[in-house]
C-alpha positions as CSV (number, residue, x, y, z in Angstrom):
1,M,0.0,0.0,0.0
2,K,2.6,2.5,1.0
3,H,4.5,2.7,-2.3
4,F,4.2,6.3,-3.2
5,S,6.7,7.6,-0.6
6,L,9.4,5.2,-1.6
7,Q,9.3,6.5,-5.1
8,L,8.5,10.2,-4.6
9,V,8.9,11.5,-1.2
10,S,12.7,11.2,-0.9
11,L,15.2,12.5,-3.4
12,V,17.7,10.0,-2.2
13,A,18.1,6.4,-3.3
14,G,21.8,5.8,-2.9
15,I,24.9,7.2,-1.4
16,S,28.0,5.1,-1.7
17,N,26.2,1.8,-2.1
18,S,22.8,2.8,-0.8
19,L,21.1,5.0,1.8
20,A,17.7,3.6,1.2
21,C,16.8,0.0,0.4
22,G,13.8,-2.3,0.6
23,D,15.7,-4.8,2.7
24,C,18.6,-3.8,5.0
25,S,20.3,-7.2,4.8
26,G,21.6,-9.5,2.1
27,A,24.7,-10.4,0.2
28,N,26.9,-7.7,-1.1
29,N,26.8,-9.1,-4.6
30,H,23.0,-9.1,-4.7
31,V,21.6,-7.6,-7.9
32,E,18.1,-6.1,-7.9
33,R,16.2,-5.3,-11.0
34,V,15.1,-1.6,-10.9
35,R,11.5,-0.7,-11.9
36,H,11.8,2.4,-14.0
37,V,8.0,3.1,-14.0
38,R,6.4,4.2,-10.7
39,R,3.9,1.7,-9.4
40,M,0.3,2.8,-9.6
41,Q,-3.0,1.1,-9.0
42,P,-3.3,-1.5,-11.7
43,G,-5.2,-0.1,-14.7
44,A,-5.2,3.5,-13.3
45,A,-3.9,6.2,-15.6
46,N,-2.1,9.2,-14.1
47,A,-3.3,12.7,-14.9
48,T,-1.9,14.3,-18.0
49,C,-1.8,17.7,-16.5
50,G,-1.4,19.0,-12.9
51,P,-1.0,22.0,-10.7
52,T,1.0,25.1,-11.7
53,K,1.6,26.9,-8.4
54,A,2.9,25.9,-5.0
55,L,0.7,25.7,-1.9
56,E,0.6,28.8,0.3
57,W,1.9,27.7,3.7
58,G,0.8,29.6,6.8
59,Q,1.4,29.2,10.5
60,V,-1.4,26.6,10.7
61,N,-2.4,24.5,7.7
62,F,-5.2,22.0,7.1
63,L,-5.8,19.1,4.7
64,H,-9.4,18.1,4.5
65,T,-11.3,15.1,3.1
66,T,-15.0,14.4,3.1
67,D,-17.6,12.1,1.6
68,T,-14.9,9.6,0.5
69,H,-17.6,6.9,0.2
70,G,-15.2,4.0,-0.1
71,W,-13.3,5.4,-3.1
72,L,-10.0,4.4,-1.6
73,E,-8.7,2.5,-4.6
74,G,-8.9,5.7,-6.7
75,H,-10.8,6.2,-9.9
76,L,-9.5,3.6,-12.3
77,K,-11.3,5.0,-15.3
78,E,-10.8,8.7,-14.5
79,A,-7.1,9.7,-14.8
80,N,-7.6,13.0,-13.0
81,Y,-8.6,11.2,-9.8
82,G,-6.5,8.1,-10.2
83,A,-4.4,8.2,-6.9
84,D,-5.3,5.5,-4.4
85,W,-5.3,5.7,-0.6
86,G,-1.7,4.6,-0.3
87,D,-0.6,7.5,-2.5
88,F,-2.5,9.8,-0.2
89,V,-1.1,8.4,3.0
90,S,2.4,8.8,1.7
91,F,1.6,12.4,0.5
92,T,0.3,13.4,3.9
93,E,3.4,12.0,5.6
94,T,5.6,14.0,3.3
95,L,3.7,17.2,4.0
96,K,3.9,16.6,7.7
97,H,7.7,16.4,7.5
98,Q,7.6,19.6,5.4
99,A,5.5,21.4,8.1
100,D,7.9,20.3,10.8
101,S,10.9,21.5,8.9
102,M,9.2,24.9,8.4
103,G,8.2,25.3,12.1
104,V,4.4,25.3,11.3
105,D,1.4,23.1,12.1
106,L,-0.4,20.8,9.7
107,L,-3.7,19.2,10.8
108,I,-5.6,16.6,8.8
109,I,-9.4,16.4,9.0
110,D,-12.2,14.3,7.8
111,T,-15.9,15.0,7.9
112,G,-17.6,11.7,7.4
113,D,-19.4,9.4,5.0
114,L,-16.8,6.6,4.7
115,H,-18.8,4.1,2.6
116,D,-21.8,3.5,0.4
117,G,-20.2,4.1,-2.9
118,T,-17.9,1.4,-4.2
119,G,-17.5,-2.3,-4.3
120,L,-14.4,-2.0,-2.0
121,S,-16.6,-0.7,0.8
122,D,-20.0,-2.1,0.1
123,T,-19.5,-5.8,-0.7
124,T,-18.9,-6.6,3.0
125,D,-21.4,-7.0,5.8
126,P,-21.7,-4.5,7.3
127,N,-20.6,-1.9,4.6
128,G,-17.1,-0.7,5.3
129,A,-15.9,-3.7,7.2
130,I,-12.7,-3.8,5.1
131,S,-12.5,-0.3,3.7
132,V,-12.5,1.4,7.1
133,R,-9.4,-0.6,8.1
134,I,-7.6,0.9,5.1
135,F,-9.0,4.3,5.9
136,E,-7.4,4.1,9.4
137,R,-3.9,3.9,7.8
138,L,-3.9,7.7,7.6
139,K,-3.0,9.7,10.7
140,Y,-6.0,12.0,11.0
141,D,-5.9,14.7,13.7
142,L,-9.7,15.2,13.9
143,L,-12.7,13.4,12.4
144,T,-16.5,13.5,12.6
145,I,-19.5,11.4,11.6
146,G,-21.5,11.4,8.4
147,N,-25.1,10.6,7.8
148,H,-24.2,7.4,6.0
149,E,-22.9,6.1,9.3
150,L,-26.4,6.5,10.8
151,L,-28.8,5.1,8.2
152,L,-28.7,1.5,9.4
153,A,-28.5,0.1,12.9
154,E,-25.8,-2.3,12.2
155,V,-23.6,0.4,10.6
156,A,-24.3,2.8,13.4
157,Y,-23.1,0.2,16.0
158,Q,-20.1,-0.6,13.8
159,T,-19.3,3.2,13.9
160,F,-19.8,3.3,17.7
161,N,-17.9,0.1,18.6
162,E,-15.1,0.2,16.1
163,I,-14.6,3.5,14.3
164,A,-15.2,5.8,17.3
165,K,-13.2,3.6,19.6
166,F,-10.2,3.4,17.1
167,W,-9.9,7.2,16.9
168,G,-10.7,8.0,20.5
169,D,-10.9,11.6,21.5
170,K,-10.1,12.7,17.8
171,Y,-13.6,11.5,16.8
172,L,-16.1,14.3,17.6
173,T,-19.9,13.9,17.6
174,S,-21.2,16.9,19.4
175,N,-24.9,16.3,18.5
176,V,-25.1,12.6,17.8
177,R,-25.9,9.9,20.4
178,I,-26.6,6.2,20.2
179,F,-28.4,3.7,22.4
180,N,-25.8,1.6,24.2
181,P,-27.3,-1.9,25.1
182,A,-24.6,-2.4,27.7
183,T,-25.8,0.6,29.7
184,S,-29.4,1.0,28.4
185,Q,-28.6,4.7,27.9
186,F,-28.2,7.0,24.9
187,E,-24.5,8.0,24.8
188,Y,-22.4,10.2,22.6
189,M,-21.0,8.1,19.8
190,G,-17.7,10.1,20.0
191,K,-16.5,12.9,22.1
192,Q,-18.6,16.1,22.4
193,Y,-15.5,18.3,22.0
194,K,-11.8,18.3,22.2
195,Y,-9.4,20.9,23.7
196,F,-5.8,20.5,22.7
197,T,-2.6,22.3,22.0
198,T,-0.8,21.9,18.6
199,K,2.9,21.1,18.2
200,H,3.6,24.8,18.0
201,G,1.5,26.1,20.8
202,L,-2.0,26.9,19.4
203,R,-4.7,26.1,21.9
204,I,-7.7,24.8,20.0
205,M,-11.2,23.9,21.0
206,A,-12.9,21.6,18.4
207,F,-16.5,20.5,17.9
208,G,-18.1,18.0,15.5
209,M,-21.6,18.8,14.3
210,L,-23.9,16.8,11.9
211,F,-26.6,18.7,10.0
212,D,-30.1,18.4,11.4
213,M,-30.6,14.9,10.1
214,T,-34.1,13.3,10.3
215,R,-33.7,9.9,8.5
216,N,-31.3,8.4,10.9
217,T,-31.9,4.9,12.4
218,D,-34.0,5.0,15.6
219,I,-31.2,3.7,17.8
220,T,-29.6,7.1,17.3
221,K,-30.6,10.7,18.2
222,I,-29.6,13.9,16.5
223,T,-29.7,17.1,18.6
224,K,-30.6,20.1,16.4
225,A,-28.0,22.8,16.3
226,R,-30.2,25.5,17.8
227,D,-30.8,23.2,20.8
228,M,-27.2,22.0,21.1
229,V,-25.7,25.5,21.5
230,N,-28.0,26.0,24.6
231,Q,-27.0,22.8,26.4
232,D,-25.0,23.2,29.6
233,W,-22.0,21.2,28.3
234,F,-21.6,23.4,25.2
235,Q,-22.0,26.7,27.2
236,H,-19.5,25.4,29.7
237,A,-17.0,24.6,27.0
238,I,-17.1,27.9,25.2
239,N,-17.1,29.9,28.4
240,S,-14.4,27.9,30.0
241,S,-11.5,29.6,31.7
242,K,-9.1,27.7,29.4
243,P,-7.5,30.1,26.8
244,V,-8.6,29.4,23.2
245,D,-6.5,30.6,20.2
246,M,-8.8,29.0,17.6
247,F,-12.1,27.2,17.4
248,L,-12.4,24.3,14.9
249,V,-15.8,23.2,13.9
250,L,-16.0,20.1,11.7
251,G,-19.2,18.6,10.5
252,H,-21.0,16.6,7.8
253,N,-22.9,19.8,7.1
254,P,-23.1,22.3,4.2
255,V,-21.0,25.4,4.7
256,R,-23.8,27.7,3.6
257,S,-27.1,28.1,5.5
258,S,-28.9,28.8,2.2
259,I,-28.6,25.1,1.4
260,G,-29.4,23.7,4.8
261,G,-26.1,24.2,6.7
262,T,-26.2,24.9,10.5
263,F,-22.7,26.1,11.0
264,G,-24.0,29.6,11.3
265,V,-25.8,28.7,14.5
266,I,-22.7,27.4,16.3
267,R,-20.6,30.3,14.9
268,D,-23.1,32.8,16.4
269,A,-23.0,31.0,19.7
270,I,-19.2,31.1,19.9
271,R,-19.1,34.8,18.8
272,Q,-21.1,35.7,21.9
273,A,-18.3,34.5,24.1
274,H,-15.4,35.1,21.7
275,P,-16.0,38.0,19.3
276,R,-12.6,38.0,17.6
277,T,-11.2,34.5,18.1
278,P,-10.7,32.8,14.6
279,I,-13.2,30.0,13.8
280,Q,-12.3,27.6,11.1
281,I,-15.0,25.3,9.8
282,F,-14.8,22.2,7.6
283,G,-18.0,20.8,6.1
284,G,-19.4,18.2,3.7
285,H,-22.5,16.3,2.6
286,T,-23.4,18.3,-0.5
287,H,-20.5,16.8,-2.6
288,I,-19.3,20.2,-3.9
289,R,-16.2,22.4,-3.7
290,D,-17.0,25.5,-1.7
291,F,-15.4,28.1,0.5
292,A,-17.6,30.5,2.5
293,V,-16.6,33.5,4.5
294,L,-18.8,33.9,7.6
295,D,-17.1,37.0,9.2
296,H,-13.8,38.8,9.7
297,S,-12.1,35.8,11.1
298,S,-14.3,32.8,10.3
299,T,-14.3,30.8,7.1
300,A,-15.6,27.4,6.0
301,L,-14.3,24.9,3.5
302,E,-16.1,22.0,1.8
303,S,-13.9,19.6,-0.2
304,G,-16.0,17.7,-2.8
305,R,-16.5,13.9,-2.8
306,Y,-15.3,10.4,-3.7
307,C,-11.6,11.0,-3.3
308,E,-11.7,13.5,-6.2
309,T,-10.8,16.5,-4.1
310,L,-8.3,17.2,-1.3
311,G,-9.0,20.5,0.4
312,W,-6.3,22.9,1.7
313,V,-6.7,25.9,4.0
314,S,-3.8,27.8,5.5
315,M,-3.8,30.9,7.7
316,S,-1.3,33.2,9.5
317,G,-1.6,36.0,11.9
318,F,-0.9,34.4,15.3
319,N,1.5,36.1,17.7
320,K,2.2,36.4,21.4
321,S,-0.5,39.1,21.8
322,N,-3.4,36.9,20.4
323,S,-2.2,33.3,21.1
324,D,0.4,31.1,22.6
325,W,2.0,30.4,19.3
326,T,5.6,29.2,19.5
327,G,6.4,28.4,15.9
328,I,7.7,30.6,13.0
329,S,6.5,34.2,12.8
330,P,5.1,35.8,10.9
331,N,5.2,33.2,8.1
332,P,7.4,30.2,7.0
333,R,10.2,31.4,4.7
334,G,10.9,30.2,1.2
335,V,7.3,29.3,0.3
336,P,4.2,31.3,-0.7
337,N,2.1,32.5,2.2
338,P,-1.6,33.3,2.7
339,S,-2.3,36.9,1.9
340,R,-6.1,37.4,1.8
341,K,-8.2,38.9,4.5
342,A,-11.5,37.1,5.2
343,T,-13.4,40.2,4.3
344,A,-12.3,43.3,2.5
345,N,-12.7,45.6,5.5
346,S,-11.5,43.2,8.1
347,T,-9.2,44.6,10.8
348,S,-8.3,41.0,12.0
349,P,-4.6,40.1,11.7
350,F,-5.4,36.8,10.1
351,R,-4.7,36.0,6.5
352,Y,-6.0,33.0,4.5
353,S,-5.6,30.8,1.5
354,R,-7.6,27.9,0.2
355,R,-7.1,25.4,-2.6
356,Y,-8.9,22.4,-4.1
357,L,-6.4,19.7,-5.1
358,D,-7.3,17.1,-7.7
359,W,-6.8,13.7,-6.3
360,N,-4.1,12.2,-8.5
361,R,-0.4,11.3,-8.5
362,A,0.6,14.4,-10.6
363,T,-0.9,16.6,-7.9
364,F,0.7,14.7,-5.0
365,E,4.1,14.6,-6.8
366,F,4.0,18.3,-7.6
367,H,3.4,19.3,-4.0
368,A,5.5,16.7,-2.3
369,A,8.7,16.4,-4.4
370,R,10.4,19.2,-6.2
371,D,13.5,20.3,-8.0
372,F,15.9,22.6,-6.3
373,C,17.4,24.9,-9.0
374,I,20.1,27.4,-9.1
375,T,18.6,30.3,-11.1
376,C,15.1,29.2,-12.2
377,A,13.6,30.3,-8.9
378,P,14.3,33.4,-6.8
379,F,17.3,33.2,-4.6
380,N,16.5,31.4,-1.2
381,S,12.9,30.7,-2.2
382,S,11.4,27.3,-1.5
383,N,12.6,25.9,-4.9
384,S,16.0,27.5,-4.8
385,I,18.9,25.1,-4.1
386,F,20.4,27.7,-1.9
387,S,17.6,27.5,0.6
388,L,18.4,23.8,1.0
389,L,22.2,24.4,1.1
390,S,21.8,27.1,3.7
391,Q,20.0,24.7,5.9
392,A,22.7,22.1,5.2
393,L,25.5,24.5,6.2
394,A,23.6,25.4,9.4
395,E,22.9,21.9,10.5
396,V,26.0,20.0,9.4
397,V,29.0,22.3,9.5
398,V,29.8,22.4,13.2
399,N,32.9,22.0,15.3
400,E,31.7,19.8,18.1
401,T,34.1,21.5,20.6
402,R,32.5,24.9,19.7
403,K,28.9,23.8,19.1
404,D,27.6,26.1,21.9
405,I,28.9,29.2,20.1
406,P,26.6,30.6,17.5
407,R,28.1,30.6,14.0
408,Y,27.7,32.0,10.5
409,V,28.9,29.6,7.7
410,I,29.5,31.4,4.4
411,A,30.0,29.6,1.0
412,N,30.0,30.8,-2.6
413,T,27.1,30.4,-5.0
414,G,29.5,29.9,-7.9
415,G,30.6,26.5,-6.4
416,I,27.2,25.0,-7.3
417,R,27.2,23.8,-10.8
418,L,24.0,21.8,-11.4
419,D,20.4,21.8,-10.3
420,M,19.2,19.1,-7.9
421,Y,16.3,17.2,-9.6
422,K,13.7,15.2,-7.8
423,G,14.3,11.4,-8.0
424,P,17.0,9.1,-6.8
425,F,19.9,11.1,-5.2
426,T,23.1,9.1,-6.0
427,Y,26.7,9.4,-5.1
428,D,27.4,10.9,-8.5
429,D,25.1,13.8,-7.7
430,F,27.4,15.1,-5.1
431,F,30.0,15.7,-7.8
432,T,27.7,17.1,-10.4
433,I,26.1,19.6,-8.0
434,M,29.2,20.7,-6.1
435,P,32.4,19.5,-7.7
436,S,34.8,22.0,-6.0
437,R,36.7,21.3,-2.8
438,N,37.3,24.4,-0.7
439,S,38.5,24.3,2.8
440,L,36.4,25.9,5.5
441,L,38.2,28.3,7.7
442,Y,37.0,30.4,10.6
443,I,37.7,33.3,12.9
444,P,36.5,32.7,16.4
445,E,34.1,34.9,18.4
446,V,33.7,37.9,16.1
447,A,31.5,40.7,17.6
448,C,28.0,40.6,16.3
449,G,28.2,44.1,14.8
450,K,30.7,42.8,12.3
451,A,29.7,39.1,12.1
452,A,26.0,39.7,11.3
453,T,26.7,42.1,8.4
454,L,29.6,40.2,6.8
455,L,27.5,38.4,4.2
456,D,25.9,41.6,3.0
457,E,29.4,43.2,2.8
458,L,30.7,40.4,0.8
459,N,27.8,40.5,-1.6
460,N,27.9,44.2,-2.0
461,G,31.4,44.3,-3.5
462,G,33.6,43.6,-0.6
463,A,34.8,40.3,-2.2
464,G,36.0,42.0,-5.3
465,Q,35.5,40.4,-8.8
466,E,37.7,37.3,-8.6
467,H,35.2,34.8,-7.4
468,K,31.8,35.9,-8.7
469,P,29.5,33.0,-9.6
470,I,30.1,31.6,-13.1
471,P,27.7,33.4,-15.5
472,F,25.0,31.1,-16.7
473,Q,25.2,31.6,-20.5
474,F,23.9,29.7,-23.4
475,D,26.5,26.9,-23.4
476,L,25.8,25.8,-19.8
477,C,23.6,22.8,-18.9
478,V,22.5,24.6,-15.7
479,D,19.2,26.5,-16.2
480,P,19.8,27.3,-19.9
481,I,18.7,30.7,-21.0
482,V,15.7,30.5,-23.2
483,A,13.8,32.9,-25.3
484,P,10.3,33.0,-26.8
485,L,9.5,31.0,-29.8
486,M,9.7,32.7,-33.2
487,T,6.3,34.1,-34.2
488,R,4.7,32.9,-37.4
489,D,2.0,34.5,-39.5
490,A,-0.6,31.9,-38.8
491,S,-3.3,33.8,-40.5
492,N,-1.5,34.0,-43.8
493,Y,-0.6,30.4,-43.6
494,V,-4.3,29.3,-43.2
495,H,-5.5,31.5,-46.1
496,A,-2.7,30.3,-48.4
497,F,-3.7,26.6,-48.0
498,K,-7.5,26.6,-48.1
499,A,-8.1,23.1,-47.0
500,V,-9.0,21.3,-43.8
501,T,-6.7,22.5,-41.0
502,R,-6.0,20.3,-38.0
503,R,-5.3,22.1,-34.7
504,Q,-2.8,20.5,-32.4
505,V,-1.9,21.6,-28.9
506,V,1.7,20.9,-28.0
507,D,2.8,21.0,-24.4
508,L,6.4,22.3,-24.5
509,V,9.0,21.0,-22.1
510,P,11.2,23.6,-20.4
511,G,14.7,23.7,-21.9
512,Y,17.1,25.5,-24.3
513,T,15.8,28.2,-26.7
514,T,18.9,29.4,-28.6
515,I,19.2,32.7,-30.3
516,D,22.3,33.1,-32.6
517,D,23.3,35.0,-35.6
518,F,21.0,32.9,-37.8
519,G,18.0,33.5,-35.5
520,S,16.0,31.3,-33.2
521,D,15.2,28.2,-35.3
522,G,18.4,26.2,-34.6
523,D,17.1,24.0,-31.8
524,D,15.9,20.7,-33.1
525,T,13.4,20.4,-30.3
526,T,11.3,23.3,-29.3
527,H,11.2,24.2,-25.6
528,S,9.3,26.6,-23.3
529,Q,11.1,29.4,-21.5
530,I,12.8,28.8,-18.2
531,P,12.8,31.8,-15.7
532,Y,16.2,33.2,-14.8
533,H,17.0,35.0,-11.5
534,N,20.2,36.7,-10.5
535,L,22.3,35.4,-7.7
536,P,24.5,37.0,-5.0
537,Q,28.1,35.9,-4.8
538,F,27.7,34.2,-1.4
539,Y,25.1,32.5,0.7
540,Q,25.2,31.4,4.4
541,G,23.8,29.1,7.0
542,A,23.3,30.4,10.6
543,A,23.0,28.2,13.7
544,G,23.1,28.4,17.4
545,F,21.2,31.7,17.7
546,G,18.2,32.4,19.8
547,A,15.0,34.2,18.7
548,E,16.7,37.5,19.3
549,G,19.5,36.7,16.8
550,C,23.2,37.6,17.3
551,T,23.6,39.3,20.7
552,S,27.3,39.1,21.6
553,V,29.8,37.2,19.5
554,A,29.7,34.5,16.8
555,D,32.2,32.3,15.0
556,V,32.6,33.3,11.3
557,V,33.2,30.3,9.0
558,F,34.0,30.8,5.4
559,V,35.4,29.2,2.2
560,D,39.2,29.5,2.0
561,F,39.5,31.8,-1.1
562,A,37.4,34.5,0.6
563,E,39.9,34.9,3.5
564,R,41.5,38.1,2.1
565,H,38.1,39.7,1.6
566,V,36.8,38.7,5.0
567,L,39.8,40.1,6.7
568,T,39.5,43.4,4.7
569,I,35.9,43.8,5.7
570,L,36.5,42.9,9.4
571,G,39.2,45.6,9.5
572,P,42.6,46.0,11.0
573,D,41.8,44.2,14.3
574,Y,42.0,40.9,12.4
575,S,44.8,39.2,10.5
576,S,45.6,35.8,9.0
577,S,47.0,34.8,12.4
578,D,43.3,34.7,13.6
579,V,42.3,32.3,10.8
580,T,42.4,28.5,11.2
581,D,40.6,25.4,10.0
582,Y,37.1,25.2,11.5
583,I,36.7,21.4,11.7
584,S,39.9,20.0,10.2
585,S,42.3,20.6,7.3
586,N,40.6,17.7,5.5
587,Y,37.1,19.0,5.8
588,T,35.9,20.8,2.6
589,T,32.8,22.0,0.9
590,H,32.5,18.6,-0.7
591,D,31.7,17.0,2.7
592,F,28.7,18.8,4.1
593,L,26.0,17.9,1.5
594,P,26.5,14.1,1.8
595,E,26.1,14.3,5.6
596,F,23.0,16.5,5.3
597,V,21.4,14.0,2.9
598,R,22.2,11.1,5.3
599,R,20.5,12.8,8.3
600,S,17.8,15.1,6.9
601,D,14.1,14.2,6.8
602,I,13.9,16.0,3.5
603,F,15.7,13.1,2.0
604,Q,15.0,10.3,4.5
605,A,11.3,10.6,5.2
606,G,9.6,7.3,4.6
607,M,12.8,5.4,4.0
608,P,13.9,2.4,6.0
609,D,17.0,2.6,8.2
610,C,19.8,0.8,6.4
611,I,23.5,0.2,7.0
612,F,25.5,1.3,4.0
613,A,29.1,1.0,3.0
């Protein structure tokens, strides 16, 4: 089942002999045939087109499923929705690792209707006996019940005895009760609400509310929303002395009151006690994609049906004055961030984004794995190789005897010669990406006033002209410069040949577009244009600093050829006698990337622990 992560999630497949293998034991001369086509559900076709822009990551992010109705095998006859549940499980694990690396929260939510839709779920007695076991492979954070879990008595008891018990306090049924034969009482099928704190400090109170259903089996009772909000337990919850940074309301329930939704009732009740606290709502039941704005800091998402849609919501705006947030502020770096107010005139600090993702491998691959390029993305953006290498410098380049002293580690962009492409990361890639071997020197305990500004000084001309990055011109394989295709007078062509004309749409692959003295028609294969972004001369990793940054002194680590320029910038108080090897005379710029690949979740997520030569 979990095949997607092994092929896609990690960029690494082998360092030396191997960093990732299916079996960590075996003879050294064992030969394994490599499958060059990624496994997919048999008979399922992958989408032929996919997303074009990255997700906007905020401080807190949500993935939402609803009305899956047993479609866990994917749509075998619809390529655009061909991913199966194993693909989705692997995708969510990857995004969880990405969230952790960015210092933000990611919560995964489902709003009910788990079966009644496919043979996988409905050929068992009761429905879902097998499919719900597969569904449970995904690590949801919060779930609620759907109306299809309440139509038949045997299914309702299956939900009460198995599904609700499996998920524990994550399964919320604020207005749904069932008759328990063991106690002869009507009891809540799940928990009425949940109060919890996220990994990065957000204090959340969550409810799970079904629409005002009337066709449920008579062993269950549904409390109408207008009655539920006046019950003692609910009033006690929203008026509790416990601080709440955000309310989550999830329900098998339309997000708009105009089509029968009851979320507005619970929102109004919460607003009486918490007029400005954000309320994020996740709905379902109507099988549509929708996003509704309820007020200045309350929005609601509905994410389709049948494993066709994966919903995404992100938001930012949390700080010490309005929450107990401990993660990154104001937004994660190197990725797009939410930028929309809930309403045009809102004075709330919160900003939102929403996205409806098509449920296919192309979508999951686009958002999970990515290329890291030298110049095709803005410097230090999420797809820039230098954002990755800056992290590598910070995490790996450390003298263990000085690890408690903050450090800046500076390297040159010109030493990076090839993009890092998604797929297996081999021993050869270390050489193609970073072939040069420069020693890493350092000056100990430089005052912050000089150490913190050294990178800018080097990039603003202090390093002279000798070691600028190699210009990326037309003869380089790295991010080739491309130009638009030569225009043609299509109108004249059609009128000159008055016959049947067949239109053909061609999807161009990014690559070379050469312009020379003969024009732009020399390339045998036509490509689309690749963006080009300028680079500074140097980049750096910083480690060991607190939230306040550099406050006293820091070690300054740098590539050997920059020594003269570093000393010039630091001034007459420093000389070559202050410079020595940071780790050892044998440690060079060729060493930190392999070590980073070995230890980083960016590369190792979902891979087995293996011993390698």
